[in-house]
Legacy VTK file of the C-alpha trace (Angstrom):
# vtk DataFile Version 3.0
C-alpha trace
ASCII
DATASET POLYDATA
POINTS 425 float
0.000 0.000 0.000
2.832 2.391 0.788
4.411 2.182 -2.668
1.272 2.597 -4.762
0.820 5.897 -6.617
-1.939 7.059 -4.337
-2.174 10.380 -2.432
-2.578 8.429 0.825
0.604 6.347 0.407
3.913 7.134 2.119
5.838 7.236 -1.163
3.383 9.476 -3.072
4.941 12.786 -2.025
8.397 11.385 -2.766
7.149 10.407 -6.235
5.390 13.740 -6.859
8.216 16.087 -5.823
11.393 14.044 -5.692
13.133 15.125 -2.434
16.432 13.508 -3.382
19.140 16.071 -4.238
20.011 15.289 -7.867
23.095 16.660 -9.576
23.989 16.880 -13.257
27.761 16.780 -13.810
28.982 17.623 -17.320
32.479 16.899 -18.654
33.525 18.406 -21.999
36.209 17.107 -24.342
38.378 19.930 -25.642
40.155 19.350 -28.970
43.798 20.360 -28.423
44.946 20.069 -32.064
42.109 21.342 -34.307
44.426 22.533 -37.131
46.178 19.182 -37.280
42.833 17.313 -37.295
41.878 19.322 -40.398
45.013 17.901 -42.045
44.068 14.320 -41.178
45.719 13.921 -37.763
44.245 11.947 -34.870
42.232 14.224 -32.503
43.899 14.864 -29.133
41.338 15.422 -26.393
41.480 16.904 -22.911
38.642 16.382 -20.459
37.345 19.597 -18.870
35.072 19.967 -15.879
33.006 18.765 -14.240
30.492 21.590 -14.511
27.935 20.702 -11.849
24.266 21.673 -11.685
21.755 21.095 -8.916
18.736 19.441 -10.493
15.210 19.947 -9.181
12.427 17.701 -10.450
8.713 18.112 -9.946
5.556 16.730 -11.540
2.615 18.723 -12.879
-0.658 17.902 -14.664
-1.080 14.800 -12.481
-4.274 13.139 -13.736
-5.664 9.845 -12.441
-7.605 7.654 -14.886
-10.307 5.045 -14.324
-8.194 2.242 -15.777
-5.670 2.379 -12.909
-3.141 4.687 -14.579
-1.947 8.222 -13.920
-0.547 10.789 -16.379
1.951 13.541 -15.570
4.623 15.867 -16.888
7.928 15.981 -15.039
9.984 19.156 -15.252
13.687 19.642 -14.592
15.278 22.879 -13.412
19.071 23.193 -13.329
21.160 25.637 -11.294
24.929 25.957 -11.680
26.968 25.061 -8.572
30.336 26.915 -8.692
31.552 25.359 -5.437
31.141 21.823 -6.792
32.496 22.591 -10.269
35.992 22.568 -11.679
35.595 25.694 -13.802
32.929 28.247 -14.703
30.350 28.603 -17.467
32.373 31.543 -18.847
35.379 29.373 -19.733
36.172 28.908 -23.418
36.544 25.428 -24.911
37.546 24.370 -28.438
35.041 21.829 -29.764
33.755 20.809 -33.203
31.422 23.291 -34.863
28.531 20.925 -34.209
26.041 22.673 -36.496
28.475 22.972 -39.391
30.036 19.519 -39.170
26.662 17.888 -38.588
25.111 19.672 -41.570
28.099 18.757 -43.765
27.728 15.025 -43.075
23.937 15.276 -43.480
24.410 16.899 -46.923
27.057 14.450 -48.119
24.727 12.685 -50.585
22.958 15.828 -51.809
23.820 17.418 -55.196
27.204 19.115 -55.480
25.733 22.549 -56.186
24.022 22.529 -52.777
27.301 21.616 -51.075
29.086 24.390 -52.984
26.354 26.835 -51.885
26.828 25.743 -48.254
30.609 26.005 -48.557
30.252 29.542 -49.899
27.845 30.467 -47.118
30.245 29.052 -44.519
33.091 31.145 -45.966
30.950 34.266 -45.969
29.932 33.676 -42.349
33.556 32.850 -41.421
32.516 29.426 -40.140
35.226 26.873 -39.420
35.222 23.165 -38.539
36.118 23.914 -34.909
34.834 26.701 -32.698
35.988 28.366 -29.489
32.925 29.035 -27.318
32.054 29.228 -23.648
30.658 26.312 -21.678
27.459 28.290 -21.152
27.031 28.896 -24.889
27.597 25.258 -25.842
25.135 24.079 -23.192
22.385 26.684 -23.186
22.583 28.060 -26.701
24.115 30.759 -28.864
22.866 32.789 -31.797
24.339 31.526 -35.045
23.611 32.994 -38.491
24.468 29.549 -39.883
21.018 28.342 -38.750
19.276 30.801 -41.103
21.756 30.046 -43.909
21.181 26.278 -43.705
17.404 26.765 -43.522
17.599 28.893 -46.673
19.854 26.503 -48.658
18.179 23.231 -47.579
14.779 23.974 -45.969
13.898 21.437 -43.291
17.415 20.044 -42.869
17.536 21.427 -39.306
13.922 22.127 -38.305
14.578 24.735 -35.622
15.321 28.426 -35.388
16.940 30.774 -32.909
19.598 29.568 -30.496
21.471 26.280 -30.768
22.721 24.516 -27.619
23.208 20.896 -26.596
21.140 21.264 -23.399
18.772 23.995 -24.568
15.796 21.583 -24.286
17.003 20.088 -21.005
16.402 22.982 -18.602
12.941 24.221 -17.567
11.379 21.568 -19.768
9.620 18.230 -19.430
10.549 14.814 -20.802
7.154 14.123 -22.362
3.747 13.014 -21.089
4.143 9.745 -19.188
1.149 7.559 -18.325
2.061 4.876 -15.783
0.268 2.244 -13.713
-0.680 3.294 -10.181
-0.549 -0.238 -8.744
-4.051 0.189 -7.286
-5.322 -2.793 -9.311
-2.094 -4.802 -9.556
0.871 -3.883 -7.367
3.246 -5.816 -9.650
2.544 -3.216 -12.375
3.081 -0.066 -10.291
5.202 2.576 -12.124
5.231 0.515 -15.342
4.790 2.794 -18.360
1.439 2.491 -20.133
2.260 5.132 -22.773
4.614 8.040 -23.505
3.225 11.077 -25.332
0.214 8.888 -26.097
2.393 6.247 -27.781
2.503 2.564 -26.866
5.736 2.302 -28.871
8.085 4.708 -30.660
8.943 4.685 -34.379
12.627 5.658 -34.300
14.000 2.167 -34.882
13.829 -0.677 -37.408
12.316 -3.469 -35.291
9.247 -3.818 -33.081
11.424 -4.998 -30.210
13.645 -1.893 -30.316
10.618 0.412 -30.597
8.900 -1.039 -27.524
8.369 1.177 -24.473
9.279 -1.194 -21.642
9.690 -0.857 -17.890
9.127 2.214 -15.763
9.945 5.900 -16.234
13.229 5.283 -14.385
12.261 6.664 -10.965
10.828 3.667 -9.085
10.071 0.013 -9.794
7.479 -2.508 -8.574
8.141 -3.963 -5.091
9.516 -7.435 -4.300
12.211 -7.233 -6.990
14.128 -10.309 -8.078
17.910 -10.179 -8.574
17.701 -10.441 -12.367
17.163 -7.214 -14.329
15.176 -3.988 -14.475
13.936 -1.896 -17.380
13.110 1.767 -17.958
12.272 4.020 -20.880
14.658 6.942 -21.451
13.379 9.826 -23.610
16.967 11.180 -23.689
18.195 7.939 -25.305
14.935 7.493 -27.295
14.727 3.850 -26.204
14.083 1.403 -23.398
17.125 0.176 -21.523
17.637 -3.006 -19.533
20.088 -3.099 -16.624
21.244 -6.385 -15.083
21.771 -7.418 -11.456
25.385 -7.273 -10.297
25.439 -7.692 -6.513
23.597 -7.215 -3.230
24.704 -4.611 -0.729
23.576 -1.965 1.735
23.180 1.788 1.451
23.293 3.442 4.900
21.715 0.379 6.482
19.135 -0.201 3.743
19.546 -3.473 1.794
19.945 -2.926 -1.952
20.353 -4.692 -5.268
22.874 -3.069 -7.614
21.958 -3.034 -11.305
24.466 -2.091 -14.021
24.547 -1.845 -17.815
25.310 -5.112 -19.616
28.133 -5.050 -22.162
25.488 -5.578 -24.838
23.591 -2.331 -24.112
25.216 -0.415 -26.987
26.563 -3.427 -28.906
26.018 -3.485 -32.662
23.721 -5.939 -34.452
26.606 -8.209 -35.432
27.840 -8.736 -31.869
24.320 -8.781 -30.387
21.558 -9.608 -32.936
18.630 -8.144 -30.863
20.240 -4.703 -31.384
20.035 -5.006 -35.167
16.931 -2.807 -35.022
19.046 0.112 -33.761
21.255 -0.008 -36.885
22.744 1.213 -39.216
25.524 0.409 -36.780
29.222 1.093 -36.530
31.483 -0.438 -33.884
30.024 -1.968 -30.738
29.854 0.525 -27.884
28.100 3.365 -29.723
24.459 3.723 -30.717
23.319 5.761 -33.695
20.591 8.158 -32.467
20.350 10.243 -35.642
16.753 9.121 -36.222
15.637 10.840 -33.010
18.096 13.756 -33.235
16.914 15.530 -36.408
19.003 13.092 -38.523
22.221 14.671 -37.225
25.155 12.185 -37.116
24.963 11.793 -33.330
25.875 8.718 -31.268
25.450 7.885 -27.583
27.781 5.648 -25.590
29.187 5.070 -22.148
31.721 7.766 -21.105
35.199 7.327 -22.625
33.703 4.510 -24.757
33.701 2.234 -21.684
32.570 -1.282 -22.746
33.080 -0.250 -26.381
35.203 -1.572 -29.210
38.886 -0.706 -28.541
39.102 0.942 -31.985
36.839 3.759 -30.714
39.279 4.635 -27.926
42.296 4.238 -30.212
40.858 6.605 -32.846
41.497 9.563 -30.524
43.990 10.391 -27.790
43.041 11.275 -24.226
40.430 8.664 -23.285
40.863 6.358 -20.283
37.756 4.185 -19.785
37.210 2.636 -16.352
34.279 0.962 -14.631
34.559 3.045 -11.446
34.448 6.398 -13.220
32.377 5.627 -16.303
30.063 2.709 -15.485
26.455 3.527 -14.593
24.609 1.900 -11.679
21.337 1.851 -9.758
21.111 0.700 -6.119
17.472 -0.236 -5.466
15.718 -1.353 -2.264
14.296 -4.684 -3.513
11.287 -4.801 -1.162
9.885 -1.419 -2.280
11.519 -0.872 -5.695
12.741 2.584 -4.619
16.279 3.632 -5.691
18.576 4.538 -2.808
21.605 5.653 -4.810
22.195 6.039 -8.540
24.469 7.483 -11.179
23.289 7.330 -14.792
26.050 8.281 -17.244
25.941 8.868 -20.994
28.328 10.309 -23.568
27.338 12.364 -26.610
29.438 11.900 -29.750
29.514 13.495 -33.203
30.563 11.652 -36.347
32.872 13.940 -38.346
34.610 13.422 -41.687
35.819 15.142 -44.844
32.875 15.916 -47.152
33.733 16.558 -50.799
32.589 19.964 -51.992
32.695 21.513 -48.524
36.210 22.869 -48.168
35.788 23.688 -44.449
35.908 19.947 -43.614
39.531 19.822 -44.838
41.070 16.355 -44.779
39.354 15.216 -41.578
39.488 11.453 -41.278
36.185 9.750 -40.340
35.945 9.507 -36.555
33.283 9.311 -33.858
34.411 12.266 -31.758
33.337 12.553 -28.099
31.766 15.944 -27.324
30.866 15.543 -23.648
29.650 13.092 -21.090
27.287 13.680 -18.215
26.169 11.940 -15.054
22.822 12.363 -13.303
23.414 11.283 -9.720
21.417 11.260 -6.510
20.977 9.413 -3.224
18.364 9.413 -0.478
19.604 11.182 2.644
18.564 13.188 5.716
14.999 13.088 7.034
13.743 11.237 3.942
16.254 8.435 4.527
15.293 8.286 8.231
11.569 8.089 7.426
12.226 5.482 4.755
14.412 3.404 7.071
11.912 3.538 9.970
8.783 2.794 7.932
10.063 0.402 5.289
13.071 -1.328 6.897
12.960 -1.102 10.693
9.194 -1.571 11.185
8.910 -4.600 8.849
11.941 -6.143 10.594
10.324 -5.656 14.026
7.060 -7.156 12.778
9.013 -10.044 11.272
10.674 -10.767 14.633
7.362 -10.366 16.491
5.679 -13.053 14.416
8.377 -15.529 15.443
8.095 -14.430 19.083
4.321 -14.941 18.972
4.836 -18.261 17.202
7.313 -19.275 19.916
4.877 -18.265 22.652
1.968 -20.023 20.953
3.654 -23.454 20.847
3.641 -24.004 24.676
0.088 -22.676 24.821
-1.058 -25.141 22.154
0.717 -28.013 23.971
-0.824 -26.977 27.331
-4.272 -26.762 25.737
-3.838 -30.229 24.203
-2.748 -31.688 27.590
-5.702 -30.094 29.383
-8.057 -31.365 26.704
-6.641 -34.911 27.043
-6.919 -34.823 30.878
-10.513 -33.642 30.730
-11.404 -36.627 28.597
LINES 1 426
425 0 1 2 3 4 5 6 7 8 9 10 11 12 13 14 15 16 17 18 19 20 21 22 23 24 25 26 27 28 29 30 31 32 33 34 35 36 37 38 39 40 41 42 43 44 45 46 47 48 49 50 51 52 53 54 55 56 57 58 59 60 61 62 63 64 65 66 67 68 69 70 71 72 73 74 75 76 77 78 79 80 81 82 83 84 85 86 87 88 89 90 91 92 93 94 95 96 97 98 99 100 101 102 103 104 105 106 107 108 109 110 111 112 113 114 115 116 117 118 119 120 121 122 123 124 125 126 127 128 129 130 131 132 133 134 135 136 137 138 139 140 141 142 143 144 145 146 147 148 149 150 151 152 153 154 155 156 157 158 159 160 161 162 163 164 165 166 167 168 169 170 171 172 173 174 175 176 177 178 179 180 181 182 183 184 185 186 187 188 189 190 191 192 193 194 195 196 197 198 199 200 201 202 203 204 205 206 207 208 209 210 211 212 213 214 215 216 217 218 219 220 221 222 223 224 225 226 227 228 229 230 231 232 233 234 235 236 237 238 239 240 241 242 243 244 245 246 247 248 249 250 251 252 253 254 255 256 257 258 259 260 261 262 263 264 265 266 267 268 269 270 271 272 273 274 275 276 277 278 279 280 281 282 283 284 285 286 287 288 289 290 291 292 293 294 295 296 297 298 299 300 301 302 303 304 305 306 307 308 309 310 311 312 313 314 315 316 317 318 319 320 321 322 323 324 325 326 327 328 329 330 331 332 333 334 335 336 337 338 339 340 341 342 343 344 345 346 347 348 349 350 351 352 353 354 355 356 357 358 359 360 361 362 363 364 365 366 367 368 369 370 371 372 373 374 375 376 377 378 379 380 381 382 383 384 385 386 387 388 389 390 391 392 393 394 395 396 397 398 399 400 401 402 403 404 405 406 407 408 409 410 411 412 413 414 415 416 417 418 419 420 421 422 423 424
């Protein structure tokens, strides 16, 4: 009863306005040798950051339905934390000109005259393959006349106007309309997604299995979990993801199951046939998300290509993948399905290459170039942890012991009653 999505349950307020302090930590990859990369050299990268933001989440438009589901929008607000960051938003970083390089690859198969037009426009706007911009601009957006130029040359290629920023849709925005089961009819279905933006499945991928919306919204899971796997749908990754059980443990006295990403999460269709629907694929360890990112040549992966094909790491200099720093995990209380501690990490990559007819791409060799990686982390603490521990760990344990005490006391009473009954006969 306490984990159902019901205004009278203990966990409802925790679900409605998540009290856990969440943090978004962003690490950028600066390109140290941009001129040499234009001549065909291997990119040399330097990790910058982290740039840390306090993340506040809250739900609005909460609507209960007669079929045992509830719909809501969840918003995220981010606030920069200078004291937790290694740098400021005003720092300059040399990164690929994401708009230009993305548009170049997207136009590769278009007629030459269009590419010549774009090349001329890039020269007139003094656009280059690499740009030197502030962290704040790259994250939250900057005005770029290239947007209007591309829209004029190839209408619809990039269907947006105004500012361009990698996280411009991340702050003060919601992740879509989720409809999930309340558990009022079947507790084993609580938090399981019924639909997202009215869809029972997405249409980004090439197989029904890959398009399925499975699991929960990634906040809580049904109670009485088994040490096998858990699933959630991620709008940021445009897909459902399955994590696998790694080990049991405790978080501040609360028993937990730890779930981690399997090595097959971003494997290609050759190494892991069920992922064939996410193709066209390149090496294992990166997933092509162009179909849900305006057809831009974007890939997601684990940070530093952790669990990826070694050729990805070897194609650049400056990456050092490790499980401790770059592996994601979820520590969940198995009895209630509530996460105690988590760190979800993803890396954003851009595929860059020389495109004939566009002189600004130089002699760049094809490479999946890391742009940044981020971690969303949080853990239950303070009064919330105390309330959780008392109500959902300590009290059940006491009741568990009491039943054995009462059972122990009842045995002599039953024997005495049987003896008295026998004597009376």
